[in-house]
C-alpha positions in Angstrom: 0.1 -13.4 -30.2 0.7 -12.5 -26.5 0.7 -8.8 -25.6 4.1 -7.2 -25.3 2.7 -4.6 -22.8 3.7 -4.9 -19.2 1.3 -6.9 -17.0 0.2 -5.0 -13.9 -1.6 -6.4 -10.9 -3.7 -3.9 -8.9 -5.0 -4.2 -5.4 -5.9 -1.9 -2.5 -7.3 -1.8 1.1 -10.2 0.6 0.5 -12.2 -2.0 -1.5 -13.0 -2.6 -5.1 -15.6 0.2 -5.2 -13.2 3.0 -4.0 -12.4 6.1 -6.0 -8.7 5.5 -5.5 -8.6 2.1 -7.2 -10.6 3.5 -10.1 -8.1 6.3 -10.5 -5.2 3.7 -10.3 -6.8 1.6 -13.0 -7.3 4.7 -15.1 -3.7 5.6 -14.7 -2.2 2.2 -15.4 -4.4 1.1 -18.3 -2.4 3.6 -20.4 0.8 1.8 -19.5 0.0 -1.9 -19.6 -2.4 -4.8 -19.3 -4.1 -4.4 -15.9 -5.6 -7.1 -13.7 -7.5 -6.1 -10.5 -7.9 -8.3 -7.5 -9.1 -6.3 -4.5 -11.1 -6.7 -1.3 -14.9 -6.7 -1.7 -15.1 -4.2 1.2 -12.9 -1.8 3.0 -9.9 -3.4 4.8 -8.1 -0.3 6.1 -5.7 -1.1 8.9 -5.5 -4.8 8.0 -1.7 -4.5 7.8 0.0 -7.7 6.5 -2.6 -10.1 7.8 -3.4 -13.4 6.0 -6.8 -15.0 6.6 -6.2 -18.5 8.0 -9.2 -19.1 10.3 -12.0 -19.2 7.6 -12.3 -19.9 3.9 -12.1 -17.2 1.3 -14.4 -16.5 -1.6 -13.5 -15.1 -5.0 -16.0 -13.3 -7.2 -15.2 -12.5 -10.8 -16.6 -9.2 -12.0 -15.4 -9.3 -15.6 -12.5 -10.6 -17.6 -9.8 -8.8 -15.6 -11.4 -7.9 -12.3 -12.0 -10.0 -9.2 -13.0 -9.4 -5.6 -11.9 -11.4 -2.5 -13.7 -11.3 0.8 -10.4 -10.9 2.6 -7.4 -8.7 3.1 -5.0 -7.1 0.6 -2.5 -9.8 1.4 -5.1 -12.5 0.7 -5.9 -10.7 -2.6 -2.3 -10.7 -3.8 -1.6 -14.3 -2.7 -4.7 -15.6 -4.5 -4.0 -13.5 -7.6 -0.5 -14.8 -8.1 -1.3 -18.4 -7.1 -4.9 -19.1 -8.1 -6.7 -16.4 -10.0 -4.3 -15.4 -12.8 -3.5 -17.9 -15.5 0.0 -19.4 -15.3 1.1 -17.4 -18.4 0.0 -14.1 -16.8 2.9 -13.2 -14.4 2.7 -9.5 -13.4 5.7 -7.4 -14.1 4.7 -5.2 -11.2 2.0 -4.9 -8.5 0.5 -1.5 -7.7 -1.6 -1.0 -4.5 -3.9 2.0 -3.9 -4.5 4.8 -4.4 -5.1 4.9 -0.6 -7.6 7.5 0.7 -5.1 9.0 3.2 -1.4 9.0 4.1 0.7 6.0 4.9 3.7 7.8 6.3 6.2 6.7 8.9 5.1 4.2 11.5 1.6 4.1 10.0 3.0 2.1 7.1 3.1 -0.9 9.4 -0.7 -0.8 9.9 -1.4 -0.2 6.2 -3.2 -2.7 4.0 -2.1 -0.7 1.0 1.5 -1.1 1.9 0.9 -4.8 2.8 -0.5 -5.6 -0.6 2.7 -4.3 -2.3 4.8 -6.0 0.3 3.2 -9.4 -0.3 3.9 -9.0 -4.0 7.6 -8.5 -3.3 7.7 -11.6 -1.1 6.2 -13.6 -4.0 8.8 -12.2 -6.4 6.9 -9.3 -8.0 8.1 -5.7 -7.5 5.6 -3.6 -5.5 4.4 0.0 -5.5 2.1 1.4 -2.8 0.4 4.7 -3.6 -1.4 7.0 -1.0 -2.9 10.4 -1.3 -2.2 12.6 1.8 -5.7 14.0 2.2 -8.1 13.5 5.1 -11.4 14.4 3.4 -11.5 15.7 -0.2 -9.8 13.3 -2.5 -9.0 14.7 -5.9 -6.9 12.1 -7.7 -6.0 14.2 -10.7 -2.4 14.8 -9.7 -2.1 11.3 -8.2 -2.8 9.8 -11.6 0.1 11.7 -13.1 2.4 10.7 -10.3 1.3 7.0 -10.5 2.1 6.9 -14.2 5.5 8.6 -13.8 6.6 6.4 -11.0 5.3 3.1 -12.5 6.8 3.8 -15.9 10.2 4.5 -14.3 10.0 1.4 -12.1 9.2 -0.8 -15.1 11.9 0.8 -17.2 14.7 0.9 -14.6 13.7 -1.9 -12.2 13.5 -2.1 -8.4 15.9 -4.1 -6.3 14.6 -7.6 -5.5 12.4 -7.8 -2.4 11.8 -4.1 -2.4 8.6 -2.1 -2.5 8.3 1.7 -3.0 5.9 3.4 -0.6 4.8 6.5 -2.4 2.9 9.3 -0.6 1.4 12.1 -2.7 0.7 15.5 -1.2 -2.6 17.2 -1.8 -2.5 19.7 -4.7 0.3 20.0 -7.2 3.5 18.3 -6.1 6.7 20.3 -6.3 8.6 17.1 -7.3 9.8 13.8 -6.1 12.0 13.0 -3.1 13.5 9.7 -2.1 13.1 9.4 1.6 13.5 7.3 4.7 10.6 6.2 6.9 9.9 8.7 9.6 8.4 8.5 13.1 5.2 10.2 14.2 4.5 11.8 17.5 1.1 10.7 18.7 -0.8 9.3 21.6 -3.7 6.7 21.6 -7.2 7.7 22.5 -9.7 5.0 23.5 -13.4 6.0 23.3 -15.8 3.8 25.4 -19.5 3.6 24.6 -22.5 1.5 25.6 -24.4 -0.5 23.0 -28.3 -1.0 23.1 -27.9 -4.2 25.1 -25.9 -2.4 27.8 -22.5 -3.8 26.9 -19.5 -1.6 26.4 -17.6 -1.2 23.1 -14.6 0.7 22.2 -13.1 2.8 19.3 -9.4 3.1 19.0 -8.1 6.4 17.8 -5.2 8.8 18.3 -4.2 12.4 18.6 -1.4 13.4 16.2 1.1 15.8 17.7 3.5 15.9 14.7 6.6 14.0 13.7 10.3 13.8 14.4 12.2 16.3 12.2 15.2 14.2 11.5 15.9 15.3 7.9 15.1 13.2 4.8 12.0 11.6 6.1 8.7 10.9 4.3 6.9 13.2 6.7 9.1 16.2 5.9 9.0 15.7 2.1 5.2 15.7 2.1 5.0 18.6 4.5 7.2 20.6 2.1 4.9 19.7 -0.9 6.9 16.9 -2.4 6.0 13.3 -3.3 7.9 10.9 -0.9 9.2 7.6 -2.3 10.4 5.3 0.5 12.0 2.0 -0.4 10.9 -0.8 2.0 11.3 -4.5 2.5 10.0 -7.3 4.6 13.3 -7.7 6.5 12.6 -6.2 9.9 16.1 -6.8 11.3 17.6 -4.0 13.3 21.2 -4.4 12.1 22.5 -1.9 14.7 21.0 -3.8 17.5 22.4 -7.0 16.0 25.9 -5.9 16.8 25.0 -4.4 20.2 23.7 -7.8 21.5 26.2 -10.0 19.7 27.9 -10.8 23.1 24.7 -12.5 24.2 25.7 -15.5 22.1 27.2 -18.4 24.1 
């Protein structure tokens, strides 16, 4: 007899061996039947990239865990169309737990968010979880939040084509806040070096200067000690601009 438990697909961008994905598995195995398809190595900053210029390889670790030598988007695409049996259709896809924040503009770079986004495009609700910590990553509180948010999403549903981008503050959260995507204030820093063969190479970084305090943003919620939950979708249309340039039509 088939299990009546929810089927949950897990992925991430920190790779199959990260502490964050282990914590995510731990949290969600108490809720449903978990299947893990994750990158074989770290793919942070991969955004919503799909590998088209080379073949991809799948390696099965055990009955319910696989790695892919590609991006989080590759992992979800292959999971839903190749790896999982036709009768195993996930009820939800959870991505993370990311080692670091995915707030504001940075969500566009995030492989964690992209894994959940790809799931929504393929008809599976998506959740992206990130722990807002730069060094020490204690996922104890994150496990509790993951369980709470996932259970509610499974119980009450998420609008079609929507992912929830969940950022968890370090320490004990004061509660949950539903937020809009904020905007950071930062400037890029390019560091140039010379390799042993005398050729230049570059590291791209940035200096963070803060964020725009607009009220109700993910940045502000986390700054105040709350979990931010931001609903997102693949539709990038600027509807305000749509009306502003309507007279361009001929």
